[in-house]
N, C-alpha and C positions, 0 to 999 in steps of 0.2 A: 173972426177969427182967419187970418189967410194962414194959409200952410206955412210949415217953414222947408230951407232944405230946395235943391234941387231936385225935378221929376228924375232922373236921369243917375240919380244917387243907387249905388248898390241895393241898397234896401227899398227903394220906391221913392215915390210919394210918401212926404210928412205930416200926420195930422196933427197939430200941434191943439194942445187944450189946456185951457188957465181960468183957476179960478180962485178965488181969497190968496193969494200966494201960493198955490198948489200949480204946478205946469205935468205935464204928460204928454210925451211923443210917441205916437203911433207909426210903425212904417206901413207900408201896402203892402210889401209881400212878406207874405205870413201871418201878417195883423198882426205884427208884432208891438209887446212894449217895448218900446226902445229907451224911455228916459221917462222916469216919475221923481220929481224933487218937491219939497217942502219948504216953503221963504229961502230957496237957494240953499239946502239941504239934501244932498241924494238919498231917495228911500229905495230906487232900485242902481243897481252896477251892471249899467248899459253896455251901449256902445255905439261910435259913431256912426253917423246917416252912411259911410261909403263903405264901411267894415260889412264884408259877411259875416252874418249874428253869428258869433265867438259861443260855441259850445251850450248851441241850443237859448241862450239868452232873451229873454221874455219871449218866446214863440210857444203859438197856438197846438197843441201833440194833439191829433185825430188822425184819422179814428182807432187810434188806439195810443197810448200816452207809454213811454220808456220801450223797452225789449221784446225783441220776438224770436224766437230760436229759429232761427234757418231761414225765419221769411217765411215759411211755408205753414198753411195753418187749411183745415177743411170745417165748411159750418153748412148742416142741414141739406148736404149732396153737392155744394161747390169748393173747389177748392181752389189757393191764389196763393202765389208765390211772390213774394213781395222783392225792391231788391235788396242788397247788403249791404246799407250803410255804415255798419262797425265790421269793415270784412276779416281783422285780425279775430273776433269774438265769432265771428261767423251769427250775424243778428242782423236784423232790420230795426231802425232803431226811431222811433217819437212821429210817426206816422208820415199823412203825403200831405198836408197842406201847412207845412211849414215855410216852404219855397213858394208856391203860389201867389199869385197877386190876388188881394183883394179888394174888392170894389166898393167905393161908399153909399151909402145910401140912405146917410142922413149925416147931416153934420149941423152943432150947434156949436158957441163959444166953450163950454164945459164938457161935450160928449161928441161921439162918434157912434155910428154904425157901420160895420162893416161887414160885405156878402163875400163868399165864397161855393162855389159849385163843382164837388168832388166827383169826375162822372168815375164810372167804370173803368177798369182795367187789371191788369192781372194780379194786381197785389190788393186789388178790392173790388171784386163784382158788383158792386151797387152804386147807386144814385142817392148824392147827399144832396142836400142845403143847408149852407150852416150861415148865420148870420151871431157876432160879437157886438156886444156894445160897451163900449169905455164910457164911462162917466164920473167927473171929478162932482161925487156932491159929501155934503155935510161934513166933517173932516179926512177926508180917505180917496178913494180911490177905488170905484166899483165895477166888476165885467162881468155881464150877463153873457150865456151863451144860451143859443135857439139852432138846435141841430133835428131837420127831416128826411126822414125817409121815402124818396120819392120812385123808391123802384116799387116794381108788382110783387116783390116778395119781403120777409121780414130780414132784417139787418143786422148785424152785430155792431156792436159801438161800443169803443170808450175815448176817453178825453181827457187831457191832463193841459196844465200848466206850468212856465220855468220861469218863474221870476228868480232873480238873482236878488238877496237884500243884503241890504249895507247901513251897520251904522259908524262907523267911520274908522274902524280897527281891525284889527285880521281876525283870524277867525276863533285862533287860540285864546284871546283874550274877551269875544264877548259872551253873556250870559244867551241862552238857549231855554224855550220850555215850548216842550213839544207832549200834548196831552192823549197821549196814545200809551193801552197795557201791552200792546205787542206789536214785533217788528218780524216783517219776514228774512230769514234767513238766505243766502244767496251762495251761489258757486261758485268759480271763478269766472266765467262768462256774464256775470251781474243778472243770473235768472232764479227765476226760487225753486226751492229746495224744500221748504220746509219752513213753521213759524216756531214764534219764541216769546214767550214773556217777558218782558223787558227789565222785570221786578230785579234786585239785586244786583243788577248788572250796568256797566257801561254806557248802556244805549240807551239808561230811565233817564228820560228829562220831561216827565211827569213835573218832579218842582223844576222850578226855575237853578239851572246849571252853568257853570262856567264849560265852554267846550273843551277848552286845555290842547290836550294834543289827541282827542278823539277822532280820528276819521273817519268820516261818517259819508256813506254811499248808501241810505237803508230806507227803505220803506216801511213808514208806520203804519198800523191800522187799530183795528181796537178804537176807536176815537173819541173821548169822550166826550159829549154835546150840551151846552147851556139848556134853559126852558124855549130858549129861539130856537131851536135845531140849528145852531152854530157851531164847528169848533172854532178852536183859536189857537195856534202858536204865534210865538214872539221869540224876536230877537233884540237883545237891549247891551248897551255900550255898560263897560264899566263902570264910569264915572256918573252913568244914570243919569245921561244927560239928553241922551238919545236913543228913540226904540222903535219898534217897528211892529204892527199883529199883522198877520195874514189869517181874516177869516173865510172859512169854510162854510156851503151848506151840504144838508145831508145827502146831497149825490157823490158828493165829493168822498169816498169811505177809506180816503190812501192819504196820504203824505209822504212824498219825498225828500229828505234832506241826502243831501250834498255840500261836502265842505272844501270840493274844488279843489283833491290831491292831487289828483292828475291833468289838472289842466295846462293848457298852453297857450303862449308863452309860458314859461314860470315863475313871469311876475305875477300872473293873476291866481297864480295857489293860494289858497285858503284867502284869499282878499275879501271873499263874501262869502252867503251862507245861502244853497237855493233851497227853496221850502217848497215844491212841488205837488200840488192839489193834482189827485185821482180819481176816476170813477171805479177804475180799477188795477190792480196791480199789474207789473210789468209778464208779459207772456200771456196775457189772457184770451188772444184769441186762441192758444192753444191748448190752454187748461180751461177757457170755459168758468174760473172763478171771477163771481162779480160783472160778468160781461154783459154789457144792456143788450135785450131782443128788440129793437125797434119794429115794430107793425107797418107795414105799407102804409104811408101817409099817417103815422107817429111821431109824435114830438118829442125828444126831448129837451126839459131847458138846468140852468145850472148855473149861480152864483157866486162869484168868491172874488175877495177882496185884501184894500192893504189900507190900514190907518198907521200912519207916524207919530210920532209925539213922545213924552218923556221916558225915560227908564222905567219909573212907576207905573206911567198909566200900561207901558208895555205888559208887565207884571199881571197890573192890575186887570187888562184884557186878556191876558192869559188865564187866568184862572176864574175870568167868566163873570168880570165886571162888565164888560164892556155890551152896552146893546145896540150897538148901530145901524143894525141892518136888518133885513127879512132872507128868509129859507127861501130858495126859488120851490119848484114845482116841476112836473112834466107831465106828460099824457102819450098815451101808447104804448111807455113802457113796459119794459119788464126784464128782474135779475134773472 
């Protein structure tokens, strides 16, 4: 299958995948999931090839996900200072690879593998090799990540992904299921300041619940997993005819849920819900919480994916009745 779009598009070359009525497009810039639909129905709320990816849509967030206080941190004797790309809040955000070009390693009709080298720099003085596989398999999209530390010393690492999920209605009308017992409490800059149980609060979506007026920019943890090691969250349309389930393996210990209340333009606010699998919480390079320590030559592997379906299927998967993917694994990495 040939690539779609012009190589000179703002998001770079476009890599189209097709399989049994499913279609995904991955952009060269950031190895970004720009589009995913099933039988001509959108599963992710993406963007045009000539747009600069808005609001993190579909991007890969590495070597840290979410916010980093002041862009500054220290790790085993090394000091780093990343650019503040959220200047109003004084944060660096979403890592360093989301605007880099990624090279095609292998391309098939229904799958593509992209690679990128993150060279040492002021914001991250270690050398990483990253590969991401996007594949349309079975009844959904699977995303596999492999990251190698090519430095001579151990490197800190975290990764996340930023899909905006859609079931064709505003966030207010959609039903959300998140299998999490705790959430992070955040300050006015979006940085964690503590943890809290979700039980008995408006943040409790362990039982599928209509989002309504809830404003979520919330990091969930203490994820419930099924026997296959996967955690599953779901978004479902009110009439039950559309759903999308996000599954994530044991490497992903956090799910960030964002209802898009501050997006620009205003028309995009609460039009979709971002459910972001992350290996560590915001500000992990400062706090050290669940930060991965990757030995020289060590490899981190992680896997997540999306499964579209009917509303009943989505709720069922969120409750653990779906068995459509295998857990990831890793070597040379420690928490």
